[in-house]
Structure formats: structure tokens, C-alpha cells
DRENDO-1510 file (C-alpha; in Angstrom, 1 decimal, always signed):
<recs>
REC; n; res; u; v; w
REC; 1; UNK; +170.1; +67.6; +80.7 .
REC; 2; UNK; +170.4; +69.9; +77.8 .
REC; 3; UNK; +171.9; +73.3; +77.6 .
REC; 4; UNK; +169.7; +76.2; +76.8 .
REC; 5; UNK; +171.9; +79.0; +75.5 .
REC; 6; UNK; +169.1; +81.3; +74.1 .
REC; 7; UNK; +166.6; +81.9; +76.9 .
REC; 8; UNK; +164.1; +84.7; +76.0 .
REC; 9; UNK; +164.9; +88.1; +77.4 .
REC; 10; UNK; +161.3; +88.2; +78.7 .
REC; 11; UNK; +162.0; +85.4; +81.1 .
REC; 12; UNK; +165.0; +87.2; +82.5 .
REC; 13; UNK; +163.0; +90.4; +82.8 .
REC; 14; UNK; +160.2; +88.5; +84.6 .
REC; 15; UNK; +162.7; +87.3; +87.1 .
REC; 16; UNK; +164.2; +90.7; +87.6 .
REC; 17; UNK; +161.0; +92.8; +87.8 .
REC; 18; UNK; +158.3; +90.4; +89.1 .
REC; 19; UNK; +157.0; +91.5; +92.4 .
REC; 20; UNK; +155.9; +87.9; +93.1 .
REC; 21; UNK; +156.5; +86.2; +96.4 .
REC; 22; UNK; +160.1; +85.9; +97.5 .
REC; 23; UNK; +161.7; +82.6; +96.4 .
REC; 24; UNK; +162.4; +80.2; +99.2 .
REC; 25; UNK; +166.1; +79.6; +100.1 .
REC; 26; UNK; +168.0; +76.5; +99.3 .
REC; 27; UNK; +167.9; +73.6; +101.7 .
REC; 28; UNK; +170.2; +70.9; +103.0 .
REC; 29; UNK; +167.7; +68.2; +102.3 .
REC; 30; UNK; +164.5; +67.9; +100.3 .
REC; 31; UNK; +161.4; +66.0; +101.3 .
REC; 32; UNK; +160.3; +66.0; +97.7 .
REC; 33; UNK; +162.2; +66.4; +94.4 .
REC; 34; UNK; +165.1; +68.8; +94.1 .
REC; 35; UNK; +167.9; +70.0; +91.8 .
REC; 36; UNK; +171.5; +69.9; +93.0 .
REC; 37; UNK; +173.7; +72.5; +91.3 .
REC; 38; UNK; +177.4; +71.9; +91.3 .
REC; 39; UNK; +179.7; +74.8; +90.5 .
REC; 40; UNK; +183.4; +74.1; +90.1 .
REC; 41; UNK; +186.5; +75.7; +88.5 .
REC; 42; UNK; +188.8; +73.4; +86.5 .
REC; 43; UNK; +191.4; +75.8; +85.2 .
REC; 44; UNK; +194.1; +74.0; +87.0 .
REC; 45; UNK; +192.9; +70.6; +85.6 .
REC; 46; UNK; +191.3; +69.7; +88.9 .
REC; 47; UNK; +187.8; +70.5; +90.1 .
REC; 48; UNK; +187.8; +73.3; +92.6 .
REC; 49; UNK; +184.5; +74.1; +94.3 .
REC; 50; UNK; +183.3; +77.7; +94.0 .
REC; 51; UNK; +181.2; +78.8; +97.1 .
REC; 52; UNK; +178.9; +81.7; +97.3 .
REC; 53; UNK; +177.6; +81.5; +93.7 .
REC; 54; UNK; +173.9; +82.3; +93.3 .
REC; 55; UNK; +171.7; +79.8; +91.4 .
REC; 56; UNK; +168.0; +80.0; +90.7 .
REC; 57; UNK; +165.4; +77.6; +89.3 .
REC; 58; UNK; +162.7; +79.0; +87.1 .
REC; 59; UNK; +159.5; +77.3; +86.0 .
REC; 60; UNK; +158.3; +77.1; +82.4 .
REC; 61; UNK; +156.9; +80.6; +82.6 .
REC; 62; UNK; +160.2; +82.1; +83.7 .
REC; 63; UNK; +159.1; +82.6; +87.3 .
REC; 64; UNK; +161.6; +81.9; +90.0 .
REC; 65; UNK; +160.7; +78.8; +92.0 .
REC; 66; UNK; +163.6; +78.6; +94.3 .
REC; 67; UNK; +167.1; +80.2; +94.6 .
REC; 68; UNK; +170.1; +79.8; +96.7 .
REC; 69; UNK; +173.9; +79.9; +97.0 .
REC; 70; UNK; +176.6; +77.2; +96.7 .
REC; 71; UNK; +178.2; +76.1; +100.0 .
REC; 72; UNK; +181.9; +75.4; +100.7 .
REC; 73; UNK; +181.7; +72.3; +98.5 .
REC; 74; UNK; +180.3; +74.3; +95.6 .
REC; 75; UNK; +176.9; +72.7; +96.0 .
REC; 76; UNK; +173.4; +74.3; +96.1 .
REC; 77; UNK; +170.5; +72.0; +96.8 .
REC; 78; UNK; +167.3; +73.6; +95.4 .
REC; 79; UNK; +164.0; +71.9; +96.4 .
REC; 80; UNK; +161.2; +72.1; +93.8 .
REC; 81; UNK; +157.5; +71.3; +94.3 .
REC; 82; UNK; +157.3; +68.5; +91.8 .
REC; 83; UNK; +159.2; +66.8; +88.9 .
REC; 84; UNK; +158.6; +69.2; +86.0 .
REC; 85; UNK; +160.4; +71.2; +83.3 .
REC; 86; UNK; +162.7; +73.8; +84.8 .
REC; 87; UNK; +165.4; +76.2; +83.8 .
REC; 88; UNK; +168.4; +76.5; +86.1 .
REC; 89; UNK; +170.1; +79.9; +85.9 .
REC; 90; UNK; +173.5; +80.8; +87.4 .
REC; 91; UNK; +174.1; +84.4; +88.3 .
REC; 92; UNK; +177.4; +85.1; +86.6 .
REC; 93; UNK; +177.9; +88.3; +88.6 .
REC; 94; UNK; +178.2; +86.2; +91.7 .
REC; 95; UNK; +181.2; +84.2; +90.3 .
REC; 96; UNK; +184.6; +84.9; +91.9 .
REC; 97; UNK; +186.7; +87.5; +90.2 .
REC; 98; UNK; +188.5; +86.1; +87.2 .
REC; 99; UNK; +186.1; +83.2; +86.8 .
REC; 100; UNK; +183.7; +83.0; +83.9 .
REC; 101; UNK; +181.5; +80.7; +82.0 .
REC; 102; UNK; +181.1; +80.2; +78.3 .
REC; 103; UNK; +178.5; +82.4; +76.7 .
REC; 104; UNK; +175.1; +80.9; +77.4 .
REC; 105; UNK; +176.5; +78.2; +79.7 .
REC; 106; UNK; +174.8; +79.9; +82.7 .
REC; 107; UNK; +171.5; +78.5; +81.6 .
REC; 108; UNK; +170.7; +74.8; +81.8 .
REC; 109; UNK; +167.3; +73.1; +81.1 .
REC; 110; UNK; +166.1; +70.2; +83.2 .
REC; 111; UNK; +163.2; +68.2; +81.8 .
REC; 112; UNK; +160.7; +66.3; +83.8 .
REC; 113; UNK; +162.0; +63.0; +82.4 .
REC; 114; UNK; +165.5; +63.8; +83.5 .
REC; 115; UNK; +164.6; +63.0; +87.1 .
REC; 116; UNK; +165.9; +59.4; +87.4 .
REC; 117; UNK; +165.7; +59.9; +91.2 .
REC; 118; UNK; +164.2; +62.6; +93.3 .
REC; 119; UNK; +167.4; +64.7; +93.0 .
REC; 120; UNK; +168.6; +65.8; +89.6 .
REC; 121; UNK; +172.2; +67.0; +89.4 .
REC; 122; UNK; +173.4; +69.8; +87.0 .
REC; 123; UNK; +177.0; +71.0; +86.8 .
REC; 124; UNK; +178.6; +74.3; +85.9 .
REC; 125; UNK; +182.4; +74.6; +85.2 .
REC; 126; UNK; +184.6; +77.6; +84.7 .
REC; 127; UNK; +187.8; +77.2; +82.9 .
REC; 128; UNK; +188.6; +74.8; +80.1 .
REC; 129; UNK; +186.2; +72.2; +78.8 .
REC; 130; UNK; +183.3; +73.7; +80.5 .
REC; 131; UNK; +180.2; +72.3; +78.8 .
REC; 132; UNK; +179.2; +68.8; +79.9 .
REC; 133; UNK; +176.0; +67.6; +78.3 .
REC; 134; UNK; +174.2; +64.3; +77.9 .
REC; 135; UNK; +174.1; +62.8; +74.5 .
REC; 136; UNK; +171.2; +61.1; +72.7 .
REC; 137; UNK; +172.2; +57.6; +73.7 .
REC; 138; UNK; +172.7; +58.6; +77.4 .
REC; 139; UNK; +169.2; +60.1; +77.4 .
REC; 140; UNK; +167.8; +57.1; +75.6 .
REC; 141; UNK; +169.3; +54.8; +78.3 .
REC; 142; UNK; +167.7; +57.0; +81.0 .
REC; 143; UNK; +164.4; +56.7; +79.2 .
REC; 144; UNK; +164.8; +52.9; +79.1 .
REC; 145; UNK; +165.4; +52.7; +82.8 .
REC; 146; UNK; +162.4; +54.9; +83.5 .
REC; 147; UNK; +160.4; +52.8; +81.1 .
REC; 148; UNK; +161.3; +49.6; +82.9 .
REC; 149; UNK; +160.3; +51.0; +86.2 .
REC; 150; UNK; +156.9; +52.2; +84.8 .
REC; 151; UNK; +156.5; +48.9; +82.9 .
REC; 152; UNK; +156.9; +46.8; +86.1 .
REC; 153; UNK; +154.2; +48.9; +87.9 .
REC; 154; UNK; +151.8; +48.5; +84.9 .
REC; 155; UNK; +152.5; +44.8; +84.7 .
REC; 156; UNK; +151.8; +44.3; +88.5 .
REC; 157; UNK; +148.5; +46.2; +88.3 .
REC; 158; UNK; +147.5; +44.7; +84.9 .
REC; 159; UNK; +147.8; +41.0; +86.0 .
REC; 160; UNK; +144.9; +41.3; +88.5 .
REC; 161; UNK; +142.8; +43.3; +86.0 .
REC; 162; UNK; +143.4; +40.6; +83.4 .
REC; 163; UNK; +142.6; +37.7; +85.8 .
REC; 164; UNK; +139.3; +39.4; +86.8 .
REC; 165; UNK; +138.4; +39.9; +83.2 .
REC; 166; UNK; +139.3; +36.3; +82.4 .
REC; 167; UNK; +137.3; +34.7; +85.2 .
REC; 168; UNK; +134.3; +37.0; +85.2 .
REC; 169; UNK; +134.3; +38.8; +81.8 .
REC; 170; UNK; +134.1; +42.1; +83.7 .
REC; 171; UNK; +136.0; +45.1; +82.3 .
REC; 172; UNK; +136.6; +46.8; +85.6 .
REC; 173; UNK; +137.1; +50.6; +85.3 .
REC; 174; UNK; +137.4; +50.9; +89.0 .
REC; 175; UNK; +140.6; +48.9; +89.2 .
REC; 176; UNK; +142.6; +52.1; +89.3 .
REC; 177; UNK; +141.1; +53.0; +92.6 .
REC; 178; UNK; +142.5; +49.8; +94.1 .
REC; 179; UNK; +145.9; +51.0; +93.0 .
REC; 180; UNK; +145.3; +54.4; +94.7 .
REC; 181; UNK; +143.9; +52.6; +97.8 .
REC; 182; UNK; +147.1; +50.7; +98.4 .
REC; 183; UNK; +149.3; +53.7; +98.2 .
REC; 184; UNK; +147.0; +55.9; +100.3 .
REC; 185; UNK; +146.6; +53.3; +103.1 .
REC; 186; UNK; +150.4; +52.8; +103.2 .
REC; 187; UNK; +150.9; +56.6; +103.4 .
REC; 188; UNK; +148.2; +56.8; +106.2 .
REC; 189; UNK; +149.9; +54.3; +108.4 .
REC; 190; UNK; +153.5; +55.2; +107.6 .
REC; 191; UNK; +153.2; +59.0; +107.8 .
REC; 192; UNK; +150.1; +59.7; +109.9 .
REC; 193; UNK; +150.3; +56.9; +112.4 .
REC; 194; UNK; +154.1; +56.7; +112.4 .
REC; 195; UNK; +154.4; +53.0; +111.6 .
REC; 196; UNK; +157.5; +51.6; +109.9 .
REC; 197; UNK; +157.2; +51.7; +106.2 .
REC; 198; UNK; +157.5; +47.9; +105.5 .
REC; 199; UNK; +154.7; +46.9; +107.9 .
REC; 200; UNK; +152.6; +49.7; +106.5 .
REC; 201; UNK; +153.2; +48.5; +103.0 .
REC; 202; UNK; +152.3; +44.9; +103.9 .
REC; 203; UNK; +149.1; +46.1; +105.6 .
REC; 204; UNK; +148.3; +48.2; +102.4 .
REC; 205; UNK; +148.7; +45.1; +100.3 .
REC; 206; UNK; +146.5; +43.0; +102.5 .
REC; 207; UNK; +143.8; +45.6; +102.8 .
REC; 208; UNK; +143.9; +46.1; +99.1 .
REC; 209; UNK; +143.1; +42.4; +98.6 .
REC; 210; UNK; +140.4; +42.7; +101.3 .
REC; 211; UNK; +138.8; +45.6; +99.5 .
REC; 212; UNK; +138.8; +43.6; +96.2 .
REC; 213; UNK; +137.1; +40.7; +97.9 .
REC; 214; UNK; +134.6; +43.0; +99.6 .
REC; 215; UNK; +133.7; +44.6; +96.3 .
REC; 216; UNK; +133.1; +41.2; +94.7 .
REC; 217; UNK; +131.0; +40.1; +97.7 .
REC; 218; UNK; +129.0; +43.4; +98.0 .
REC; 219; UNK; +128.5; +44.2; +94.3 .
REC; 220; UNK; +129.8; +41.9; +91.5 .
REC; 221; UNK; +128.7; +38.6; +93.0 .
REC; 222; UNK; +125.2; +39.9; +93.5 .
REC; 223; UNK; +125.0; +41.3; +90.0 .
REC; 224; UNK; +126.2; +37.9; +88.6 .
REC; 225; UNK; +123.6; +36.0; +90.6 .
REC; 226; UNK; +120.9; +38.3; +89.2 .
REC; 227; UNK; +122.0; +37.7; +85.7 .
REC; 228; UNK; +123.0; +41.4; +85.1 .
REC; 229; UNK; +124.8; +41.7; +81.7 .
REC; 230; UNK; +128.5; +42.5; +81.4 .
REC; 231; UNK; +127.8; +45.8; +79.7 .
REC; 232; UNK; +125.7; +46.9; +82.7 .
REC; 233; UNK; +128.4; +45.7; +85.1 .
REC; 234; UNK; +131.0; +47.7; +83.2 .
REC; 235; UNK; +128.8; +50.8; +83.5 .
REC; 236; UNK; +128.5; +50.2; +87.2 .
REC; 237; UNK; +132.4; +50.0; +87.4 .
REC; 238; UNK; +132.7; +53.3; +85.6 .
REC; 239; UNK; +130.3; +54.9; +88.2 .
REC; 240; UNK; +132.3; +53.2; +91.0 .
REC; 241; UNK; +135.5; +54.6; +89.6 .
REC; 242; UNK; +134.1; +58.2; +89.5 .
REC; 243; UNK; +132.9; +57.9; +93.1 .
REC; 244; UNK; +136.3; +56.5; +94.2 .
REC; 245; UNK; +138.4; +59.1; +92.5 .
REC; 246; UNK; +136.3; +61.9; +94.0 .
REC; 247; UNK; +136.4; +60.4; +97.5 .
REC; 248; UNK; +140.2; +60.1; +97.3 .
REC; 249; UNK; +140.6; +63.7; +96.1 .
REC; 250; UNK; +138.2; +65.0; +98.7 .
REC; 251; UNK; +139.8; +63.2; +101.7 .
REC; 252; UNK; +143.4; +63.0; +100.5 .
REC; 253; UNK; +143.7; +66.0; +98.2 .
REC; 254; UNK; +145.4; +66.3; +94.8 .
REC; 255; UNK; +148.8; +67.4; +96.0 .
REC; 256; UNK; +151.6; +64.9; +95.8 .
REC; 257; UNK; +152.6; +63.4; +99.1 .
REC; 258; UNK; +155.7; +61.3; +99.7 .
REC; 259; UNK; +156.9; +58.5; +101.9 .
REC; 260; UNK; +159.5; +60.6; +103.9 .
REC; 261; UNK; +161.4; +57.6; +105.4 .
REC; 262; UNK; +162.2; +56.4; +101.8 .
REC; 263; UNK; +162.4; +59.8; +100.1 .
REC; 264; UNK; +165.8; +61.6; +100.4 .
REC; 265; UNK; +168.3; +59.0; +99.1 .
REC; 266; UNK; +171.5; +59.3; +97.1 .
REC; 267; UNK; +171.8; +57.2; +93.9 .
REC; 268; UNK; +174.5; +54.6; +93.7 .
REC; 269; UNK; +176.2; +53.8; +90.4 .
REC; 270; UNK; +176.2; +50.3; +88.9 .
REC; 271; UNK; +178.0; +50.7; +85.7 .
REC; 272; UNK; +175.9; +53.1; +83.5 .
REC; 273; UNK; +172.9; +52.8; +85.9 .
REC; 274; UNK; +172.3; +55.2; +88.8 .
REC; 275; UNK; +169.8; +53.8; +91.2 .
REC; 276; UNK; +168.8; +54.5; +94.8 .
REC; 277; UNK; +168.3; +51.8; +97.5 .
REC; 278; UNK; +164.6; +52.6; +97.4 .
REC; 279; UNK; +164.2; +52.0; +93.7 .
REC; 280; UNK; +166.4; +48.8; +93.9 .
REC; 281; UNK; +164.3; +47.3; +96.7 .
REC; 282; UNK; +161.0; +48.3; +95.0 .
REC; 283; UNK; +162.2; +46.8; +91.7 .
REC; 284; UNK; +163.2; +43.5; +93.4 .
REC; 285; UNK; +159.9; +43.3; +95.3 .
REC; 286; UNK; +158.0; +43.9; +92.1 .
REC; 287; UNK; +159.9; +41.3; +90.1 .
REC; 288; UNK; +159.5; +38.8; +92.9 .
REC; 289; UNK; +155.8; +39.4; +93.0 .
REC; 290; UNK; +155.5; +39.0; +89.2 .
REC; 291; UNK; +157.5; +35.8; +89.2 .
REC; 292; UNK; +155.5; +34.4; +92.1 .
REC; 293; UNK; +152.2; +35.0; +90.3 .
REC; 294; UNK; +153.6; +33.4; +87.2 .
REC; 295; UNK; +154.8; +30.3; +89.1 .
REC; 296; UNK; +151.5; +30.1; +91.0 .
REC; 297; UNK; +149.5; +30.1; +87.8 .
REC; 298; UNK; +151.8; +27.5; +86.1 .
REC; 299; UNK; +152.7; +25.1; +88.9 .
REC; 300; UNK; +150.0; +25.1; +91.6 .
REC; 301; UNK; +146.6; +23.5; +91.7 .
REC; 302; UNK; +145.1; +26.9; +92.4 .
REC; 303; UNK; +146.8; +28.4; +89.4 .
REC; 304; UNK; +145.6; +25.6; +87.1 .
REC; 305; UNK; +142.1; +25.9; +88.4 .
REC; 306; UNK; +142.3; +29.7; +87.8 .
REC; 307; UNK; +143.4; +29.2; +84.3 .
REC; 308; UNK; +140.6; +26.6; +83.8 .
REC; 309; UNK; +138.0; +29.1; +85.0 .
REC; 310; UNK; +139.5; +31.8; +82.7 .
REC; 311; UNK; +139.3; +29.5; +79.7 .
REC; 312; UNK; +135.7; +28.2; +80.3 .
REC; 313; UNK; +133.9; +28.8; +83.6 .
REC; 314; UNK; +131.0; +26.4; +82.8 .
REC; 315; UNK; +133.3; +23.5; +81.8 .
REC; 316; UNK; +135.5; +24.1; +84.8 .
REC; 317; UNK; +132.5; +23.9; +87.1 .
REC; 318; UNK; +131.4; +20.7; +85.5 .
REC; 319; UNK; +134.7; +19.1; +86.3 .
REC; 320; UNK; +134.3; +19.8; +90.0 .
REC; 321; UNK; +136.1; +23.2; +90.3 .
REC; 322; UNK; +134.4; +25.7; +92.6 .
REC; 323; UNK; +134.3; +28.6; +90.2 .
REC; 324; UNK; +132.9; +31.1; +92.7 .
REC; 325; UNK; +135.7; +30.3; +95.2 .
REC; 326; UNK; +138.2; +30.8; +92.4 .
REC; 327; UNK; +136.7; +34.1; +91.5 .
REC; 328; UNK; +136.8; +35.3; +95.1 .
REC; 329; UNK; +140.5; +34.3; +95.3 .
REC; 330; UNK; +141.1; +36.2; +92.0 .
REC; 331; UNK; +139.5; +39.3; +93.4 .
REC; 332; UNK; +141.7; +39.2; +96.5 .
REC; 333; UNK; +144.8; +38.6; +94.4 .
REC; 334; UNK; +143.9; +41.3; +92.0 .
REC; 335; UNK; +143.3; +43.8; +94.8 .
REC; 336; UNK; +146.6; +42.9; +96.5 .
REC; 337; UNK; +148.6; +43.2; +93.3 .
REC; 338; UNK; +146.9; +46.6; +92.4 .
REC; 339; UNK; +147.7; +47.9; +95.9 .
REC; 340; UNK; +151.3; +46.7; +95.6 .
REC; 341; UNK; +151.6; +48.5; +92.2 .
REC; 342; UNK; +150.3; +51.6; +93.8 .
REC; 343; UNK; +152.9; +51.4; +96.6 .
REC; 344; UNK; +155.7; +51.0; +94.2 .
REC; 345; UNK; +154.4; +53.8; +92.1 .
REC; 346; UNK; +154.1; +56.0; +95.2 .
REC; 347; UNK; +157.7; +55.4; +96.1 .
REC; 348; UNK; +158.8; +56.6; +92.7 .
REC; 349; UNK; +156.3; +59.4; +91.8 .
REC; 350; UNK; +154.6; +60.2; +95.1 .
REC; 351; UNK; +151.0; +59.5; +96.3 .
REC; 352; UNK; +148.1; +61.4; +94.7 .
REC; 353; UNK; +144.3; +60.9; +94.9 .
REC; 354; UNK; +144.1; +60.2; +91.1 .
REC; 355; UNK; +147.3; +58.2; +90.6 .
REC; 356; UNK; +145.4; +55.0; +89.9 .
REC; 357; UNK; +143.0; +56.6; +87.4 .
REC; 358; UNK; +146.0; +58.0; +85.5 .
REC; 359; UNK; +147.4; +54.5; +85.1 .
REC; 360; UNK; +144.1; +52.9; +84.1 .
REC; 361; UNK; +144.2; +53.2; +80.4 .
REC; 362; UNK; +147.9; +52.2; +80.3 .
REC; 363; UNK; +146.8; +49.0; +82.1 .
REC; 364; UNK; +144.1; +48.5; +79.5 .
REC; 365; UNK; +146.6; +49.0; +76.7 .
REC; 366; UNK; +148.9; +46.5; +78.4 .
REC; 367; UNK; +146.3; +43.7; +78.7 .
REC; 368; UNK; +145.0; +44.4; +75.2 .
REC; 369; UNK; +148.5; +44.2; +73.8 .
REC; 370; UNK; +149.3; +41.0; +75.7 .
REC; 371; UNK; +145.9; +39.4; +75.2 .
REC; 372; UNK; +142.6; +39.9; +77.0 .
REC; 373; UNK; +142.2; +37.6; +79.9 .
REC; 374; UNK; +145.8; +36.3; +79.7 .
REC; 375; UNK; +147.8; +36.8; +82.9 .
REC; 376; UNK; +151.0; +36.2; +81.0 .
REC; 377; UNK; +149.9; +38.5; +78.3 .
REC; 378; UNK; +149.3; +41.2; +80.9 .
REC; 379; UNK; +152.8; +40.8; +82.3 .
REC; 380; UNK; +154.4; +41.1; +78.8 .
REC; 381; UNK; +152.0; +43.8; +77.5 .
REC; 382; UNK; +152.3; +46.0; +80.6 .
REC; 383; UNK; +156.0; +45.9; +80.6 .
REC; 384; UNK; +156.2; +46.8; +76.8 .
REC; 385; UNK; +153.7; +49.6; +77.2 .
REC; 386; UNK; +155.7; +51.1; +80.1 .
REC; 387; UNK; +159.0; +51.1; +78.1 .
REC; 388; UNK; +157.3; +52.4; +75.0 .
REC; 389; UNK; +155.7; +55.3; +76.9 .
REC; 390; UNK; +159.0; +56.6; +78.2 .
REC; 391; UNK; +161.0; +55.9; +75.1 .
REC; 392; UNK; +158.5; +57.7; +72.8 .
REC; 393; UNK; +159.6; +61.0; +74.1 .
REC; 394; UNK; +163.1; +60.5; +72.7 .
REC; 395; UNK; +162.3; +60.3; +69.0 .
REC; 396; UNK; +164.5; +59.0; +66.2 .
REC; 397; UNK; +166.9; +61.7; +65.1 .
REC; 398; UNK; +168.2; +59.9; +62.1 .
REC; 399; UNK; +165.0; +60.3; +60.1 .
REC; 400; UNK; +164.9; +62.9; +57.3 .
REC; 401; UNK; +164.3; +66.5; +58.4 .
REC; 402; UNK; +160.8; +66.7; +56.9 .
REC; 403; UNK; +158.0; +68.8; +58.6 .
REC; 404; UNK; +155.6; +65.8; +58.7 .
REC; 405; UNK; +158.2; +63.6; +60.3 .
REC; 406; UNK; +159.3; +66.1; +63.0 .
REC; 407; UNK; +157.0; +64.5; +65.6 .
REC; 408; UNK; +158.9; +61.2; +65.1 .
REC; 409; UNK; +162.4; +62.9; +64.9 .
REC; 410; UNK; +161.8; +65.0; +68.0 .
REC; 411; UNK; +159.7; +62.5; +70.0 .
REC; 412; UNK; +156.4; +63.0; +71.7 .
REC; 413; UNK; +156.1; +65.9; +74.1 .
REC; 414; UNK; +156.3; +64.9; +77.7 .
REC; 415; UNK; +152.7; +66.0; +78.3 .
REC; 416; UNK; +151.4; +63.6; +75.6 .
REC; 417; UNK; +153.7; +60.6; +76.2 .
REC; 418; UNK; +150.7; +58.3; +77.0 .
REC; 419; UNK; +149.2; +59.0; +73.5 .
REC; 420; UNK; +151.3; +56.4; +71.7 .
REC; 421; UNK; +150.2; +53.7; +74.2 .
REC; 422; UNK; +146.5; +54.5; +73.4 .
REC; 423; UNK; +147.4; +54.4; +69.7 .
REC; 424; UNK; +148.7; +50.9; +70.2 .
REC; 425; UNK; +145.5; +50.0; +72.0 .
REC; 426; UNK; +143.5; +51.1; +69.0 .
REC; 427; UNK; +145.8; +49.4; +66.5 .
REC; 428; UNK; +145.8; +46.1; +68.4 .
REC; 429; UNK; +142.0; +46.1; +68.6 .
REC; 430; UNK; +141.8; +46.8; +64.8 .
REC; 431; UNK; +144.4; +44.3; +63.5 .
REC; 432; UNK; +145.0; +41.7; +66.2 .
REC; 433; UNK; +142.2; +41.9; +68.8 .
REC; 434; UNK; +143.4; +38.7; +70.6 .
REC; 435; UNK; +146.7; +40.3; +71.5 .
REC; 436; UNK; +150.2; +39.0; +71.0 .
REC; 437; UNK; +149.7; +36.0; +73.4 .
REC; 438; UNK; +146.0; +35.5; +72.9 .
REC; 439; UNK; +144.3; +32.9; +70.7 .
REC; 440; UNK; +142.0; +33.4; +67.8 .
REC; 441; UNK; +138.4; +32.3; +68.5 .
REC; 442; UNK; +135.8; +31.2; +66.0 .
REC; 443; UNK; +132.6; +33.3; +66.3 .
REC; 444; UNK; +129.2; +31.7; +65.3 .
</recs>
């Protein structure tokens, strides 16, 4: 949270003169994201709530999104349509007589990346020591936490994509739609049919694996038997991805929908970390899934057979391994992991028809960084990419204040935070195409 002391007069004029729709009132709970404004007086050295103070949330264009008044506890909960950049403005004329803020302290800026949970809290204080802001290191720590959450999701989704590439050689551009499928199926059963969330999520994972298996049986296995080249198969996957995205957008829409039973939660503090029960459970499930896959690949006969097929399918078949059976299992496992990743992402950011497509190139960046065809590389690469994407918005403020270094000093704009990940993808392909955990191969 950063203070914005000099808001353009035009924004204030827009708020005062705009004949736009009346802003919705504040709520007691939010189904989606929201901003909780706390207004207290601390002239006496203690925090005293100030009720009846008017607070409004404006979007980036200065248009009022929602407004309300603080209750008896000095709290105003303002529900917003999505996690985005907002300006929170306190109406100083509504403060009790004799109470005042510092000049410019009535305006606070909330950035999209400040939402560690669905509810972001901002605080106003009258009296001494009013201004409370987050320093660089606090914001960097928040970015690291967000990066870990994103990295775990990318790692889960990337493992299946990497295993499919390793066993079949297919670069599957339709893998993102398996991610969306898991989140959408879970939403359908949990919110439309009224099932409990956990059984709905388990069903989403199983149906995600079944869809992966069906795609292999109905499309990829037939193409392999006919000797269709990998480039042609990749083109087919691109077309399948386009069809899948448009089907999801047509039937599910592009608006963000949320799992209501796991949505409105209060964060608990564990040292410097604020985390909700939902995020804690999702993180534990994701880590357990990743460790289970790693142990399966390393310790079980199935895992060893999968690694053998990934290394050399023909040699594996000559030693008695049923390569086609292994490939079918890999497709089921890949679809299940992609669906699980979609569910975890949906808990955090909500469910959208194109959510998997938006993660696809981050998955490719992760498996390229870790090593093409390497499941362990996908785990490491996906995790690193997720952290790097979030931290890249922070910048490095100790660099010299030179114009051509400002993009490093100030960080990447939030709208472009995936660009550094794609830059890593290009650099890895140029200088170390085998990835950090891959092996060099002799060609010719």
C-alpha cells in the first residue's frame, strides 16, 4: 500500500460531477475481492474507531466503483469487482469535528499485487503518527509470497506437460484447457449443483485425468499410429486449444467466478506471513501432490518405466516395457495434475474461461528453464518462473537513477509482469536449450 498524496484534480472533479450510475453501498461481506478501510483516532495514544466517515474507491480512471461509511468499529468494507489498481479516498468533511488527517493522507493507492488475500486492508489515522505505509522490504516479501503461490500452480501444471513431451515428443498447446477444465468442473458441481467443495474438487481432478486419457485415445494415439509428424501434431494441438478456449468462453463466460464456500475468509498471521485457511490448505495439497509425483517417479516401478520411456521409447519397448500403456497413464496423470492446478488457481484468483490459456506460456517457460521432458526440471522451473514473475514488479531501487535503468529500478508494470518470464524462455533457448536440469545431446 502506498500513499498517493497528489491525485489529479480531474479525478476529483470526475467523482463530483460525473452523472454515472450511483455507486453501490458498502457491504458486510464480499463474495469477491474487497477493500476494508479502517478509520481510527489515536490522539490519546490508543486507537479509537471513528464511525460515520465516508470512504470511496475509485478505479484507474477516477470513476467511483463503490462507496460507504464506517460502522461503529470504524470499519467500511467496500466490495470491488476484481483485483485491480484502485484509489481509496476518504471524505475529510465527514470526519468528526476536531479530527483531521495530514495533508494528502486522505488518498491511498491499492495496487493489484497488494491483494495477498481477497480482502485488502487500508488504514487511516487522525492524531499523531498518522501515516502508516509499507516499506520496500515488506512489499518484496509480499511479492515473494505471491510468487510462491503462483510458482506452485505453474509447477503442478508443468509436470504433466513435461511428462507428455518426454514420452511422446508432443508440444501440447491445448494443455491450458485441461487446467481450465478442472476449475470449471469443480465450480459447476460446487456452485451449480450444490456439492461440497472437496468432493467437487476430487471429481474435477478425476475428470481432468479422464479428459486427458480421452484426448490421447481419440486424437493423439491415432495420429501416432498413422505416423503423423510432431510438427503436424503440434498444429493440431494449437487448433484444439483455440476451440477449447472459445467453448469455455461461450458456455462459461469471461467474467471471474469464485468458489463461494471458500471465498470470504480472514487471514491469520504466522510471523510476517498473513494467510487464509483456504490458501494454507491449497498450498499443502499442492506441495503434497508435487512430492507424491516426485516420489512416484523416483521410487516406483511405474515411475522408473515412465522415466525409461521418456529417455528412449524404442529402447524401453525392447526391454519389455509397454510404452503405449505408459503413455496412457502419463496422459491421465497430466490431465489430473493440470486440473488440480486449475482448482488451486481458481481458489486464489477465481475461475475464468481463459485462465488456463493465460498460464500456458508460463508453463512453457518453466519446463524450458528446468529442461524439456524432465519432470523434476518442470517442478524447479515452474516454481522459479512463478516467483520471478511476481518479484519482477518490485524492481531494484539501489541502482543508479539513469533513464535507461528506470525499468529495472521501478520494476516491470503489473500488466507486463509475464514479459520477463518470456524473456527467460528466449534466453534459455539461445544459450542453454537443455535447461538447468537437462543434459546436452550430441546431434549427428
